[in-house]
C-alpha positions in Angstrom: 2.1 2.5 -36.3 2.9 -1.1 -36.5 4.7 -1.9 -39.7 6.0 1.7 -40.2 9.1 1.9 -38.1 12.3 1.1 -40.1 15.1 1.5 -37.6 15.9 2.1 -34.0 16.6 5.8 -34.5 13.2 6.2 -35.9 11.7 4.1 -33.1 13.3 6.3 -30.5 12.2 9.5 -32.2 8.5 8.1 -32.3 8.6 6.9 -28.7 10.7 9.7 -27.0 7.7 11.2 -25.4 7.0 7.9 -23.6 10.6 7.6 -22.2 11.3 11.0 -20.7 13.5 10.8 -17.5 16.5 12.8 -16.4 18.6 9.6 -16.3 17.4 8.5 -19.7 16.8 4.8 -18.5 14.8 3.7 -21.4 16.7 5.6 -24.1 20.0 4.1 -22.9 18.5 0.6 -22.6 17.3 0.9 -26.3 20.8 2.0 -27.4 22.9 -0.4 -25.3 20.6 -3.5 -25.4 17.5 -3.7 -27.5 19.2 -2.1 -30.7 21.9 -4.7 -30.6 19.7 -7.9 -30.1 20.2 -9.7 -33.5 17.0 -10.0 -35.4 14.9 -7.8 -33.1 12.7 -5.6 -35.2 11.9 -2.2 -33.7 8.3 -2.7 -34.8 7.9 -5.5 -32.4 8.8 -3.3 -29.4 6.3 -1.1 -27.6 7.4 1.5 -25.0 5.3 2.0 -21.8 3.0 -0.8 -22.7 -0.3 -0.7 -20.9 -1.9 -3.7 -19.4 -4.3 -4.7 -16.5 -2.8 -6.7 -13.8 -4.3 -9.7 -11.9 -5.9 -7.4 -9.4 -7.6 -5.4 -12.2 -5.3 -2.4 -11.7 -4.1 -0.6 -14.9 -0.4 -0.5 -15.1 2.4 0.2 -17.6 5.6 -1.6 -18.1 8.8 -0.1 -19.7 8.9 -2.3 -22.8 6.8 -5.1 -24.4 8.3 -7.2 -27.2 5.5 -9.0 -28.9 5.2 -10.9 -32.1 2.9 -13.8 -32.3 4.1 -14.9 -35.7 7.7 -15.1 -34.4 6.6 -16.8 -31.2 7.6 -14.2 -28.6 6.0 -12.1 -25.8 8.3 -10.5 -23.5 7.7 -7.8 -21.0 10.7 -5.8 -19.6 10.5 -3.5 -16.6 14.0 -1.8 -15.9 13.7 -0.6 -12.3 10.2 -0.2 -11.3 9.3 2.9 -9.2 12.7 3.2 -7.7 14.2 4.5 -11.1 12.3 7.8 -10.3 14.4 8.4 -7.3 17.4 6.3 -7.4 19.9 6.3 -10.3 22.4 4.2 -8.6 21.1 0.9 -9.7 20.9 2.0 -13.3 24.6 3.5 -13.1 25.7 0.0 -11.9 24.0 -1.7 -14.8 25.5 0.4 -17.6 29.1 -0.8 -17.1 27.6 -4.3 -17.6 26.2 -3.6 -21.1 29.4 -4.7 -22.9 29.3 -8.1 -20.9 25.7 -8.6 -21.7 26.3 -7.9 -25.3 29.1 -10.4 -25.4 26.8 -13.3 -24.1 25.3 -14.1 -27.5 25.5 -17.0 -29.7 29.1 -17.8 -30.7 30.0 -18.0 -34.4 
């Protein structure tokens, strides 16, 4: 699939089955944050990225942003297990999205 995603709407459609949750944590994070990061290519983002931790346990993290040629390798976990039972933390973050978006390079 790498190299085939052309925009964030297509990325969300392809990855929707990996981001199902009643509160739409991951979908909203993509819309409010990732899609607005200048220069971030949707093709460099993986949803529910699988890895093995230092104890040998298989785990998943919400997003991995990886591109060796561009020199970045970033893992993002929004809320851990608590997102399954407590949406209060996420609801508190959403109003911060405009503030986070404004903290970019100034022109």
